[in-house]
N, C-alpha and C positions, 0 to 999 in steps of 0.2 A: 667760121664754125665752130661746131663745138667738137669741146676735148671727152664727155666720157659719154659721148652715143654711143662705143663700142662697149661690148665683153672682153672680158682678159683674155689674151691668147697665150695657149702653155702653147709650145715649140714641140715639145717631150712628150706627151699625152701616151699614156698605160694604155692597152686594149687589152685584154683580157676576157676569151674567149672560154664555155662552157665548157668547150673540148681539152682543155688545158692550154691552149697554145695564146700566146704573149707576144706581142709588139705594140711598135709606137708608132704616133704619129702625130698630127700637130688638130688641136680642138680647141673647143673652149670651156672644156671640163677637165679635169686633172687625171681623171680615171675613168674609163667606157668599160662595163660589163657587157658585152656580147654572145647570144645563142649558137648563133652559127657564122663560121669564115670562110674565109679560102683556103686553110688544115683540112677543114672537114665537109664541107658544103657538098654535096651529092653533085652539081653542074663541073668542079674542079675536080674534084677526086673520080671519076666516074662509077663510084656506087652507088647504090639508089640508094635510101634506107625507104622500110614499107612500115607505113603506120598497121594499126591494128583492125583494117578494113572486113575482115574476116569477122570480127566480132563485133561489129557494125551490121552488118548484112544480116548473122544470127540475130539479131538483138531487133532487128525491124522487122525481121521473117514471124522473131516470133509474137512480136506487137499485130502484124497482119493474123497470124492465125488465130491468138485470144481476141481480134475484134471480128473475125468471121466464125466463130465459136459462141461470141454474143448475143450477132444478128440471128445465128438458127438457134437458137436458146431465146430469143426473141419473137423467131416468128412462131415455135411449136407455140409460146403462150396464149400468141395472139391468136392459132388456130381452136388451140383448146375451148380458149375461151369465148370465140364466135360457137363452137360447137354446143357448150355447156349453155347459151343463150337460146341456142335454135331449138334445144331440147327442151329448155322452161319453153318458151312460147308454143313450141306445139303442144305440150303439156298443159299448160294453159289455156288454147281454146280448143281443149276439150273438157 
């Protein structure tokens, strides 16, 4: 059996969370940085963290409004162009 097949085991690996909580566990890395731990995770704390969903929805609505505005402008240009072509065709036929 190979003796160098496994990584080094650290029984006292220090874990640091973004919320400031620290604890130790066993790992193949001596230090671990995590964003969410059992101290701050909404599932265990019962507190729900809301993302900026209102900003996202507002941004989407603005994009949709701009798209509608551009469609309306394009349709207006198209009808104006067709009217000009029809008036040119009518004056050319005289």
